[in-house]
mmCIF entry with sequence, helices, sheets and N, C-alpha, C, O atoms, coordinates in Angstrom:
data_MODEL
# 
_entry.id   MODEL 
# 
_entity.id                         1 
_entity.type                       polymer 
_entity.pdbx_number_of_molecules   1 
# 
_entity_poly.entity_id                      1 
_entity_poly.type                           'polypeptide(L)' 
_entity_poly.nstd_linkage                   no 
_entity_poly.nstd_monomer                   no 
_entity_poly.pdbx_seq_one_letter_code       MLPPTRTHRVEVRIALGRVHAGKTVTIHVTDTELAIACDDGTRSFVR 
_entity_poly.pdbx_seq_one_letter_code_can   MLPPTRTHRVEVRIALGRVHAGKTVTIHVTDTELAIACDDGTRSFVR 
_entity_poly.pdbx_strand_id                 A 
# 
loop_
_entity_poly_seq.entity_id 
_entity_poly_seq.num 
_entity_poly_seq.mon_id 
_entity_poly_seq.hetero 
1 1  MET n 
1 2  LEU n 
1 3  PRO n 
1 4  PRO n 
1 5  THR n 
1 6  ARG n 
1 7  THR n 
1 8  HIS n 
1 9  ARG n 
1 10 VAL n 
1 11 GLU n 
1 12 VAL n 
1 13 ARG n 
1 14 ILE n 
1 15 ALA n 
1 16 LEU n 
1 17 GLY n 
1 18 ARG n 
1 19 VAL n 
1 20 HIS n 
1 21 ALA n 
1 22 GLY n 
1 23 LYS n 
1 24 THR n 
1 25 VAL n 
1 26 THR n 
1 27 ILE n 
1 28 HIS n 
1 29 VAL n 
1 30 THR n 
1 31 ASP n 
1 32 THR n 
1 33 GLU n 
1 34 LEU n 
1 35 ALA n 
1 36 ILE n 
1 37 ALA n 
1 38 CYS n 
1 39 ASP n 
1 40 ASP n 
1 41 GLY n 
1 42 THR n 
1 43 ARG n 
1 44 SER n 
1 45 PHE n 
1 46 VAL n 
1 47 ARG n 
# 
_struct_asym.id          A 
_struct_asym.entity_id   1 
# 
_struct_conf.conf_type_id            HELX_P 
_struct_conf.id                      HELX_P1 
_struct_conf.pdbx_PDB_helix_id       AA1 
_struct_conf.beg_label_comp_id       ARG 
_struct_conf.beg_label_asym_id       A 
_struct_conf.beg_label_seq_id        18 
_struct_conf.pdbx_beg_PDB_ins_code   ? 
_struct_conf.end_label_comp_id       HIS 
_struct_conf.end_label_asym_id       A 
_struct_conf.end_label_seq_id        20 
_struct_conf.pdbx_end_PDB_ins_code   ? 
_struct_conf.beg_auth_comp_id        ARG 
_struct_conf.beg_auth_asym_id        A 
_struct_conf.beg_auth_seq_id         18 
_struct_conf.end_auth_comp_id        HIS 
_struct_conf.end_auth_asym_id        A 
_struct_conf.end_auth_seq_id         20 
_struct_conf.pdbx_PDB_helix_class    5 
_struct_conf.details                 ? 
_struct_conf.pdbx_PDB_helix_length   3 
# 
_struct_conf_type.id          HELX_P 
_struct_conf_type.criteria    ? 
_struct_conf_type.reference   ? 
# 
_struct_sheet.id               AA1 
_struct_sheet.type             ? 
_struct_sheet.number_strands   3 
_struct_sheet.details          ? 
# 
loop_
_struct_sheet_order.sheet_id 
_struct_sheet_order.range_id_1 
_struct_sheet_order.range_id_2 
_struct_sheet_order.offset 
_struct_sheet_order.sense 
AA1 1 2 ? anti-parallel 
AA1 2 3 ? anti-parallel 
# 
loop_
_struct_sheet_range.sheet_id 
_struct_sheet_range.id 
_struct_sheet_range.beg_label_comp_id 
_struct_sheet_range.beg_label_asym_id 
_struct_sheet_range.beg_label_seq_id 
_struct_sheet_range.pdbx_beg_PDB_ins_code 
_struct_sheet_range.end_label_comp_id 
_struct_sheet_range.end_label_asym_id 
_struct_sheet_range.end_label_seq_id 
_struct_sheet_range.pdbx_end_PDB_ins_code 
_struct_sheet_range.beg_auth_comp_id 
_struct_sheet_range.beg_auth_asym_id 
_struct_sheet_range.beg_auth_seq_id 
_struct_sheet_range.end_auth_comp_id 
_struct_sheet_range.end_auth_asym_id 
_struct_sheet_range.end_auth_seq_id 
AA1 1 THR A 26 ? VAL A 29 ? THR A 26 VAL A 29 
AA1 2 GLU A 33 ? CYS A 38 ? GLU A 33 CYS A 38 
AA1 3 GLY A 41 ? VAL A 46 ? GLY A 41 VAL A 46 
# 
loop_
_atom_site.group_PDB 
_atom_site.id 
_atom_site.type_symbol 
_atom_site.label_atom_id 
_atom_site.label_alt_id 
_atom_site.label_comp_id 
_atom_site.label_asym_id 
_atom_site.label_entity_id 
_atom_site.label_seq_id 
_atom_site.pdbx_PDB_ins_code 
_atom_site.Cartn_x 
_atom_site.Cartn_y 
_atom_site.Cartn_z 
_atom_site.occupancy 
_atom_site.B_iso_or_equiv 
_atom_site.pdbx_formal_charge 
_atom_site.auth_seq_id 
_atom_site.auth_comp_id 
_atom_site.auth_asym_id 
_atom_site.auth_atom_id 
_atom_site.pdbx_PDB_model_num 
ATOM 1   N N  . MET A 1 1  ? 124.746 140.015 120.951 1.00 0.00 ? 1  MET A N  1 
ATOM 2   C CA . MET A 1 1  ? 124.913 141.410 120.584 1.00 0.00 ? 1  MET A CA 1 
ATOM 3   C C  . MET A 1 1  ? 123.575 141.940 120.099 1.00 0.00 ? 1  MET A C  1 
ATOM 4   O O  . MET A 1 1  ? 122.821 141.226 119.438 1.00 0.00 ? 1  MET A O  1 
ATOM 5   N N  . LEU A 1 2  ? 123.289 143.162 120.419 1.00 0.00 ? 2  LEU A N  1 
ATOM 6   C CA . LEU A 1 2  ? 122.023 143.793 119.954 1.00 0.00 ? 2  LEU A CA 1 
ATOM 7   C C  . LEU A 1 2  ? 122.121 144.280 118.510 1.00 0.00 ? 2  LEU A C  1 
ATOM 8   O O  . LEU A 1 2  ? 123.204 144.591 118.015 1.00 0.00 ? 2  LEU A O  1 
ATOM 9   N N  . PRO A 1 3  ? 121.007 144.337 117.869 1.00 0.00 ? 3  PRO A N  1 
ATOM 10  C CA . PRO A 1 3  ? 120.998 144.823 116.458 1.00 0.00 ? 3  PRO A CA 1 
ATOM 11  C C  . PRO A 1 3  ? 121.378 146.276 116.475 1.00 0.00 ? 3  PRO A C  1 
ATOM 12  O O  . PRO A 1 3  ? 121.060 146.981 117.433 1.00 0.00 ? 3  PRO A O  1 
ATOM 13  N N  . PRO A 1 4  ? 122.058 146.755 115.435 1.00 0.00 ? 4  PRO A N  1 
ATOM 14  C CA . PRO A 1 4  ? 122.519 148.150 115.412 1.00 0.00 ? 4  PRO A CA 1 
ATOM 15  C C  . PRO A 1 4  ? 121.437 149.205 115.385 1.00 0.00 ? 4  PRO A C  1 
ATOM 16  O O  . PRO A 1 4  ? 121.695 150.367 115.697 1.00 0.00 ? 4  PRO A O  1 
ATOM 17  N N  . THR A 1 5  ? 120.234 148.819 115.018 1.00 0.00 ? 5  THR A N  1 
ATOM 18  C CA . THR A 1 5  ? 119.121 149.789 114.915 1.00 0.00 ? 5  THR A CA 1 
ATOM 19  C C  . THR A 1 5  ? 118.479 150.101 116.234 1.00 0.00 ? 5  THR A C  1 
ATOM 20  O O  . THR A 1 5  ? 117.667 151.023 116.323 1.00 0.00 ? 5  THR A O  1 
ATOM 21  N N  . ARG A 1 6  ? 118.823 149.351 117.274 1.00 0.00 ? 6  ARG A N  1 
ATOM 22  C CA . ARG A 1 6  ? 118.209 149.544 118.561 1.00 0.00 ? 6  ARG A CA 1 
ATOM 23  C C  . ARG A 1 6  ? 119.154 150.440 119.451 1.00 0.00 ? 6  ARG A C  1 
ATOM 24  O O  . ARG A 1 6  ? 120.374 150.281 119.396 1.00 0.00 ? 6  ARG A O  1 
ATOM 25  N N  . THR A 1 7  ? 118.600 151.347 120.240 1.00 0.00 ? 7  THR A N  1 
ATOM 26  C CA . THR A 1 7  ? 119.410 152.142 121.211 1.00 0.00 ? 7  THR A CA 1 
ATOM 27  C C  . THR A 1 7  ? 118.902 151.839 122.584 1.00 0.00 ? 7  THR A C  1 
ATOM 28  O O  . THR A 1 7  ? 117.722 151.550 122.781 1.00 0.00 ? 7  THR A O  1 
ATOM 29  N N  . HIS A 1 8  ? 119.805 151.907 123.539 1.00 0.00 ? 8  HIS A N  1 
ATOM 30  C CA . HIS A 1 8  ? 119.546 151.669 124.912 1.00 0.00 ? 8  HIS A CA 1 
ATOM 31  C C  . HIS A 1 8  ? 120.158 152.723 125.743 1.00 0.00 ? 8  HIS A C  1 
ATOM 32  O O  . HIS A 1 8  ? 121.304 153.101 125.502 1.00 0.00 ? 8  HIS A O  1 
ATOM 33  N N  . ARG A 1 9  ? 119.440 153.235 126.738 1.00 0.00 ? 9  ARG A N  1 
ATOM 34  C CA . ARG A 1 9  ? 119.935 154.196 127.626 1.00 0.00 ? 9  ARG A CA 1 
ATOM 35  C C  . ARG A 1 9  ? 120.391 153.558 128.931 1.00 0.00 ? 9  ARG A C  1 
ATOM 36  O O  . ARG A 1 9  ? 119.601 152.867 129.572 1.00 0.00 ? 9  ARG A O  1 
ATOM 37  N N  . VAL A 1 10 ? 121.654 153.768 129.352 1.00 0.00 ? 10 VAL A N  1 
ATOM 38  C CA . VAL A 1 10 ? 122.167 153.228 130.563 1.00 0.00 ? 10 VAL A CA 1 
ATOM 39  C C  . VAL A 1 10 ? 122.771 154.425 131.293 1.00 0.00 ? 10 VAL A C  1 
ATOM 40  O O  . VAL A 1 10 ? 123.534 155.207 130.726 1.00 0.00 ? 10 VAL A O  1 
ATOM 41  N N  . GLU A 1 11 ? 122.405 154.539 132.565 1.00 0.00 ? 11 GLU A N  1 
ATOM 42  C CA . GLU A 1 11 ? 122.941 155.561 133.380 1.00 0.00 ? 11 GLU A CA 1 
ATOM 43  C C  . GLU A 1 11 ? 124.169 155.121 134.123 1.00 0.00 ? 11 GLU A C  1 
ATOM 44  O O  . GLU A 1 11 ? 124.108 154.145 134.870 1.00 0.00 ? 11 GLU A O  1 
ATOM 45  N N  . VAL A 1 12 ? 125.286 155.798 133.953 1.00 0.00 ? 12 VAL A N  1 
ATOM 46  C CA . VAL A 1 12 ? 126.538 155.482 134.603 1.00 0.00 ? 12 VAL A CA 1 
ATOM 47  C C  . VAL A 1 12 ? 127.049 156.809 135.290 1.00 0.00 ? 12 VAL A C  1 
ATOM 48  O O  . VAL A 1 12 ? 127.102 157.865 134.659 1.00 0.00 ? 12 VAL A O  1 
ATOM 49  N N  . ARG A 1 13 ? 127.397 156.712 136.528 1.00 0.00 ? 13 ARG A N  1 
ATOM 50  C CA . ARG A 1 13 ? 127.960 157.895 137.245 1.00 0.00 ? 13 ARG A CA 1 
ATOM 51  C C  . ARG A 1 13 ? 129.418 157.566 137.590 1.00 0.00 ? 13 ARG A C  1 
ATOM 52  O O  . ARG A 1 13 ? 129.769 156.533 138.160 1.00 0.00 ? 13 ARG A O  1 
ATOM 53  N N  . ILE A 1 14 ? 130.247 158.574 137.174 1.00 0.00 ? 14 ILE A N  1 
ATOM 54  C CA . ILE A 1 14 ? 131.692 158.418 137.378 1.00 0.00 ? 14 ILE A CA 1 
ATOM 55  C C  . ILE A 1 14 ? 132.135 159.788 138.012 1.00 0.00 ? 14 ILE A C  1 
ATOM 56  O O  . ILE A 1 14 ? 131.852 160.850 137.457 1.00 0.00 ? 14 ILE A O  1 
ATOM 57  N N  . ALA A 1 15 ? 132.791 159.734 139.113 1.00 0.00 ? 15 ALA A N  1 
ATOM 58  C CA . ALA A 1 15 ? 133.262 160.962 139.752 1.00 0.00 ? 15 ALA A CA 1 
ATOM 59  C C  . ALA A 1 15 ? 134.575 161.374 139.055 1.00 0.00 ? 15 ALA A C  1 
ATOM 60  O O  . ALA A 1 15 ? 135.497 160.564 138.965 1.00 0.00 ? 15 ALA A O  1 
ATOM 61  N N  . LEU A 1 16 ? 134.669 162.592 138.576 1.00 0.00 ? 16 LEU A N  1 
ATOM 62  C CA . LEU A 1 16 ? 135.918 163.088 137.913 1.00 0.00 ? 16 LEU A CA 1 
ATOM 63  C C  . LEU A 1 16 ? 136.613 164.091 138.771 1.00 0.00 ? 16 LEU A C  1 
ATOM 64  O O  . LEU A 1 16 ? 137.736 164.492 138.466 1.00 0.00 ? 16 LEU A O  1 
ATOM 65  N N  . GLY A 1 17 ? 135.949 164.530 139.890 1.00 0.00 ? 17 GLY A N  1 
ATOM 66  C CA . GLY A 1 17 ? 136.592 165.408 140.833 1.00 0.00 ? 17 GLY A CA 1 
ATOM 67  C C  . GLY A 1 17 ? 136.030 166.852 140.598 1.00 0.00 ? 17 GLY A C  1 
ATOM 68  O O  . GLY A 1 17 ? 135.483 167.169 139.542 1.00 0.00 ? 17 GLY A O  1 
ATOM 69  N N  . ARG A 1 18 ? 136.197 167.676 141.619 1.00 0.00 ? 18 ARG A N  1 
ATOM 70  C CA . ARG A 1 18 ? 135.705 169.069 141.658 1.00 0.00 ? 18 ARG A CA 1 
ATOM 71  C C  . ARG A 1 18 ? 136.297 169.899 140.480 1.00 0.00 ? 18 ARG A C  1 
ATOM 72  O O  . ARG A 1 18 ? 135.628 170.766 139.919 1.00 0.00 ? 18 ARG A O  1 
ATOM 73  N N  . VAL A 1 19 ? 137.568 169.603 140.129 1.00 0.00 ? 19 VAL A N  1 
ATOM 74  C CA . VAL A 1 19 ? 138.236 170.442 139.101 1.00 0.00 ? 19 VAL A CA 1 
ATOM 75  C C  . VAL A 1 19 ? 137.439 170.367 137.744 1.00 0.00 ? 19 VAL A C  1 
ATOM 76  O O  . VAL A 1 19 ? 137.614 171.262 136.918 1.00 0.00 ? 19 VAL A O  1 
ATOM 77  N N  . HIS A 1 20 ? 136.639 169.411 137.505 1.00 0.00 ? 20 HIS A N  1 
ATOM 78  C CA . HIS A 1 20 ? 135.897 169.265 136.234 1.00 0.00 ? 20 HIS A CA 1 
ATOM 79  C C  . HIS A 1 20 ? 134.432 169.632 136.439 1.00 0.00 ? 20 HIS A C  1 
ATOM 80  O O  . HIS A 1 20 ? 133.640 169.491 135.507 1.00 0.00 ? 20 HIS A O  1 
ATOM 81  N N  . ALA A 1 21 ? 134.048 170.093 137.610 1.00 0.00 ? 21 ALA A N  1 
ATOM 82  C CA . ALA A 1 21 ? 132.630 170.486 137.851 1.00 0.00 ? 21 ALA A CA 1 
ATOM 83  C C  . ALA A 1 21 ? 132.215 171.585 136.901 1.00 0.00 ? 21 ALA A C  1 
ATOM 84  O O  . ALA A 1 21 ? 132.908 172.588 136.733 1.00 0.00 ? 21 ALA A O  1 
ATOM 85  N N  . GLY A 1 22 ? 131.055 171.370 136.277 1.00 0.00 ? 22 GLY A N  1 
ATOM 86  C CA . GLY A 1 22 ? 130.513 172.404 135.381 1.00 0.00 ? 22 GLY A CA 1 
ATOM 87  C C  . GLY A 1 22 ? 131.115 172.466 134.021 1.00 0.00 ? 22 GLY A C  1 
ATOM 88  O O  . GLY A 1 22 ? 130.684 173.280 133.205 1.00 0.00 ? 22 GLY A O  1 
ATOM 89  N N  . LYS A 1 23 ? 132.142 171.604 133.714 1.00 0.00 ? 23 LYS A N  1 
ATOM 90  C CA . LYS A 1 23 ? 132.805 171.596 132.393 1.00 0.00 ? 23 LYS A CA 1 
ATOM 91  C C  . LYS A 1 23 ? 132.150 170.571 131.496 1.00 0.00 ? 23 LYS A C  1 
ATOM 92  O O  . LYS A 1 23 ? 131.491 169.632 131.943 1.00 0.00 ? 23 LYS A O  1 
ATOM 93  N N  . THR A 1 24 ? 132.358 170.790 130.218 1.00 0.00 ? 24 THR A N  1 
ATOM 94  C CA . THR A 1 24 ? 131.850 169.776 129.196 1.00 0.00 ? 24 THR A CA 1 
ATOM 95  C C  . THR A 1 24 ? 133.030 168.833 128.916 1.00 0.00 ? 24 THR A C  1 
ATOM 96  O O  . THR A 1 24 ? 134.162 169.280 128.730 1.00 0.00 ? 24 THR A O  1 
ATOM 97  N N  . VAL A 1 25 ? 132.754 167.551 128.891 1.00 0.00 ? 25 VAL A N  1 
ATOM 98  C CA . VAL A 1 25 ? 133.739 166.606 128.553 1.00 0.00 ? 25 VAL A CA 1 
ATOM 99  C C  . VAL A 1 25 ? 133.241 165.810 127.332 1.00 0.00 ? 25 VAL A C  1 
ATOM 100 O O  . VAL A 1 25 ? 132.049 165.804 127.028 1.00 0.00 ? 25 VAL A O  1 
ATOM 101 N N  . THR A 1 26 ? 134.171 165.144 126.646 1.00 0.00 ? 26 THR A N  1 
ATOM 102 C CA . THR A 1 26 ? 133.821 164.312 125.533 1.00 0.00 ? 26 THR A CA 1 
ATOM 103 C C  . THR A 1 26 ? 133.929 162.849 125.955 1.00 0.00 ? 26 THR A C  1 
ATOM 104 O O  . THR A 1 26 ? 134.927 162.434 126.544 1.00 0.00 ? 26 THR A O  1 
ATOM 105 N N  . ILE A 1 27 ? 132.899 162.080 125.651 1.00 0.00 ? 27 ILE A N  1 
ATOM 106 C CA . ILE A 1 27 ? 132.903 160.683 126.055 1.00 0.00 ? 27 ILE A CA 1 
ATOM 107 C C  . ILE A 1 27 ? 132.799 159.745 124.859 1.00 0.00 ? 27 ILE A C  1 
ATOM 108 O O  . ILE A 1 27 ? 131.939 159.923 123.996 1.00 0.00 ? 27 ILE A O  1 
ATOM 109 N N  . HIS A 1 28 ? 133.672 158.752 124.811 1.00 0.00 ? 28 HIS A N  1 
ATOM 110 C CA . HIS A 1 28 ? 133.707 157.800 123.739 1.00 0.00 ? 28 HIS A CA 1 
ATOM 111 C C  . HIS A 1 28 ? 133.329 156.461 124.385 1.00 0.00 ? 28 HIS A C  1 
ATOM 112 O O  . HIS A 1 28 ? 133.877 156.094 125.425 1.00 0.00 ? 28 HIS A O  1 
ATOM 113 N N  . VAL A 1 29 ? 132.396 155.738 123.769 1.00 0.00 ? 29 VAL A N  1 
ATOM 114 C CA . VAL A 1 29 ? 131.895 154.515 124.422 1.00 0.00 ? 29 VAL A CA 1 
ATOM 115 C C  . VAL A 1 29 ? 132.003 153.387 123.412 1.00 0.00 ? 29 VAL A C  1 
ATOM 116 O O  . VAL A 1 29 ? 131.632 153.542 122.248 1.00 0.00 ? 29 VAL A O  1 
ATOM 117 N N  . THR A 1 30 ? 132.522 152.233 123.871 1.00 0.00 ? 30 THR A N  1 
ATOM 118 C CA . THR A 1 30 ? 132.465 150.965 123.159 1.00 0.00 ? 30 THR A CA 1 
ATOM 119 C C  . THR A 1 30 ? 131.754 149.902 124.014 1.00 0.00 ? 30 THR A C  1 
ATOM 120 O O  . THR A 1 30 ? 131.284 150.224 125.105 1.00 0.00 ? 30 THR A O  1 
ATOM 121 N N  . ASP A 1 31 ? 131.668 148.710 123.574 1.00 0.00 ? 31 ASP A N  1 
ATOM 122 C CA . ASP A 1 31 ? 131.046 147.623 124.323 1.00 0.00 ? 31 ASP A CA 1 
ATOM 123 C C  . ASP A 1 31 ? 131.705 147.385 125.682 1.00 0.00 ? 31 ASP A C  1 
ATOM 124 O O  . ASP A 1 31 ? 131.046 146.969 126.635 1.00 0.00 ? 31 ASP A O  1 
ATOM 125 N N  . THR A 1 32 ? 133.009 147.651 125.763 1.00 0.00 ? 32 THR A N  1 
ATOM 126 C CA . THR A 1 32 ? 133.719 147.307 126.991 1.00 0.00 ? 32 THR A CA 1 
ATOM 127 C C  . THR A 1 32 ? 134.488 148.483 127.624 1.00 0.00 ? 32 THR A C  1 
ATOM 128 O O  . THR A 1 32 ? 135.056 148.321 128.704 1.00 0.00 ? 32 THR A O  1 
ATOM 129 N N  . GLU A 1 33 ? 134.519 149.667 126.973 1.00 0.00 ? 33 GLU A N  1 
ATOM 130 C CA . GLU A 1 33 ? 135.287 150.750 127.522 1.00 0.00 ? 33 GLU A CA 1 
ATOM 131 C C  . GLU A 1 33 ? 134.559 152.031 127.443 1.00 0.00 ? 33 GLU A C  1 
ATOM 132 O O  . GLU A 1 33 ? 133.810 152.283 126.499 1.00 0.00 ? 33 GLU A O  1 
ATOM 133 N N  . LEU A 1 34 ? 134.772 152.857 128.442 1.00 0.00 ? 34 LEU A N  1 
ATOM 134 C CA . LEU A 1 34 ? 134.277 154.266 128.479 1.00 0.00 ? 34 LEU A CA 1 
ATOM 135 C C  . LEU A 1 34 ? 135.506 155.149 128.584 1.00 0.00 ? 34 LEU A C  1 
ATOM 136 O O  . LEU A 1 34 ? 136.252 155.032 129.556 1.00 0.00 ? 34 LEU A O  1 
ATOM 137 N N  . ALA A 1 35 ? 135.739 156.004 127.650 1.00 0.00 ? 35 ALA A N  1 
ATOM 138 C CA . ALA A 1 35 ? 136.861 156.993 127.640 1.00 0.00 ? 35 ALA A CA 1 
ATOM 139 C C  . ALA A 1 35 ? 136.358 158.331 127.749 1.00 0.00 ? 35 ALA A C  1 
ATOM 140 O O  . ALA A 1 35 ? 135.521 158.753 126.951 1.00 0.00 ? 35 ALA A O  1 
ATOM 141 N N  . ILE A 1 36 ? 136.843 159.068 128.745 1.00 0.00 ? 36 ILE A N  1 
ATOM 142 C CA . ILE A 1 36 ? 136.376 160.476 128.974 1.00 0.00 ? 36 ILE A CA 1 
ATOM 143 C C  . ILE A 1 36 ? 137.546 161.395 128.699 1.00 0.00 ? 36 ILE A C  1 
ATOM 144 O O  . ILE A 1 36 ? 138.577 161.299 129.365 1.00 0.00 ? 36 ILE A O  1 
ATOM 145 N N  . ALA A 1 37 ? 137.405 162.290 127.724 1.00 0.00 ? 37 ALA A N  1 
ATOM 146 C CA . ALA A 1 37 ? 138.461 163.263 127.473 1.00 0.00 ? 37 ALA A CA 1 
ATOM 147 C C  . ALA A 1 37 ? 138.291 164.500 128.270 1.00 0.00 ? 37 ALA A C  1 
ATOM 148 O O  . ALA A 1 37 ? 137.310 165.225 128.104 1.00 0.00 ? 37 ALA A O  1 
ATOM 149 N N  . CYS A 1 38 ? 139.211 164.753 129.119 1.00 0.00 ? 38 CYS A N  1 
ATOM 150 C CA . CYS A 1 38 ? 139.139 165.915 130.035 1.00 0.00 ? 38 CYS A CA 1 
ATOM 151 C C  . CYS A 1 38 ? 140.304 166.867 129.618 1.00 0.00 ? 38 CYS A C  1 
ATOM 152 O O  . CYS A 1 38 ? 141.131 166.556 128.761 1.00 0.00 ? 38 CYS A O  1 
ATOM 153 N N  . ASP A 1 39 ? 140.303 168.063 130.297 1.00 0.00 ? 39 ASP A N  1 
ATOM 154 C CA . ASP A 1 39 ? 141.350 168.983 130.051 1.00 0.00 ? 39 ASP A CA 1 
ATOM 155 C C  . ASP A 1 39 ? 142.774 168.427 130.335 1.00 0.00 ? 39 ASP A C  1 
ATOM 156 O O  . ASP A 1 39 ? 143.732 168.773 129.643 1.00 0.00 ? 39 ASP A O  1 
ATOM 157 N N  . ASP A 1 40 ? 142.883 167.587 131.335 1.00 0.00 ? 40 ASP A N  1 
ATOM 158 C CA . ASP A 1 40 ? 144.107 167.063 131.789 1.00 0.00 ? 40 ASP A CA 1 
ATOM 159 C C  . ASP A 1 40 ? 144.444 165.684 131.202 1.00 0.00 ? 40 ASP A C  1 
ATOM 160 O O  . ASP A 1 40 ? 145.334 164.996 131.703 1.00 0.00 ? 40 ASP A O  1 
ATOM 161 N N  . GLY A 1 41 ? 143.743 165.289 130.159 1.00 0.00 ? 41 GLY A N  1 
ATOM 162 C CA . GLY A 1 41 ? 144.024 163.981 129.515 1.00 0.00 ? 41 GLY A CA 1 
ATOM 163 C C  . GLY A 1 41 ? 142.751 163.129 129.502 1.00 0.00 ? 41 GLY A C  1 
ATOM 164 O O  . GLY A 1 41 ? 141.690 163.524 129.986 1.00 0.00 ? 41 GLY A O  1 
ATOM 165 N N  . THR A 1 42 ? 142.924 161.918 128.910 1.00 0.00 ? 42 THR A N  1 
ATOM 166 C CA . THR A 1 42 ? 141.811 160.950 128.796 1.00 0.00 ? 42 THR A CA 1 
ATOM 167 C C  . THR A 1 42 ? 141.829 159.973 129.927 1.00 0.00 ? 42 THR A C  1 
ATOM 168 O O  . THR A 1 42 ? 142.885 159.461 130.299 1.00 0.00 ? 42 THR A O  1 
ATOM 169 N N  . ARG A 1 43 ? 140.666 159.703 130.484 1.00 0.00 ? 43 ARG A N  1 
ATOM 170 C CA . ARG A 1 43 ? 140.498 158.697 131.536 1.00 0.00 ? 43 ARG A CA 1 
ATOM 171 C C  . ARG A 1 43 ? 139.783 157.585 130.955 1.00 0.00 ? 43 ARG A C  1 
ATOM 172 O O  . ARG A 1 43 ? 138.743 157.817 130.339 1.00 0.00 ? 43 ARG A O  1 
ATOM 173 N N  . SER A 1 44 ? 140.239 156.337 131.084 1.00 0.00 ? 44 SER A N  1 
ATOM 174 C CA . SER A 1 44 ? 139.490 155.164 130.542 1.00 0.00 ? 44 SER A CA 1 
ATOM 175 C C  . SER A 1 44 ? 139.002 154.257 131.644 1.00 0.00 ? 44 SER A C  1 
ATOM 176 O O  . SER A 1 44 ? 139.699 154.042 132.635 1.00 0.00 ? 44 SER A O  1 
ATOM 177 N N  . PHE A 1 45 ? 137.860 153.747 131.484 1.00 0.00 ? 45 PHE A N  1 
ATOM 178 C CA . PHE A 1 45 ? 137.197 152.827 132.418 1.00 0.00 ? 45 PHE A CA 1 
ATOM 179 C C  . PHE A 1 45 ? 136.788 151.574 131.609 1.00 0.00 ? 45 PHE A C  1 
ATOM 180 O O  . PHE A 1 45 ? 135.973 151.636 130.688 1.00 0.00 ? 45 PHE A O  1 
ATOM 181 N N  . VAL A 1 46 ? 137.394 150.441 132.002 1.00 0.00 ? 46 VAL A N  1 
ATOM 182 C CA . VAL A 1 46 ? 137.067 149.202 131.315 1.00 0.00 ? 46 VAL A CA 1 
ATOM 183 C C  . VAL A 1 46 ? 136.112 148.374 132.074 1.00 0.00 ? 46 VAL A C  1 
ATOM 184 O O  . VAL A 1 46 ? 136.259 148.224 133.287 1.00 0.00 ? 46 VAL A O  1 
ATOM 185 N N  . ARG A 1 47 ? 135.105 147.809 131.402 1.00 0.00 ? 47 ARG A N  1 
ATOM 186 C CA . ARG A 1 47 ? 134.126 146.929 132.104 1.00 0.00 ? 47 ARG A CA 1 
ATOM 187 C C  . ARG A 1 47 ? 134.527 145.511 132.011 1.00 0.00 ? 47 ARG A C  1 
ATOM 188 O O  . ARG A 1 47 ? 133.836 144.638 132.534 1.00 0.00 ? 47 ARG A O  1 
# 
């Protein structure tokens, strides 16, 4: 595990569909899960 003082940038692309184009979404990230809060609910992606 990395020390908490270091940050890393990782680019991940996930298609949410045209209905979400141009909208702002909230993203919650953990070591193993990416949760995206959209208008129609939360979508979770597990690594």
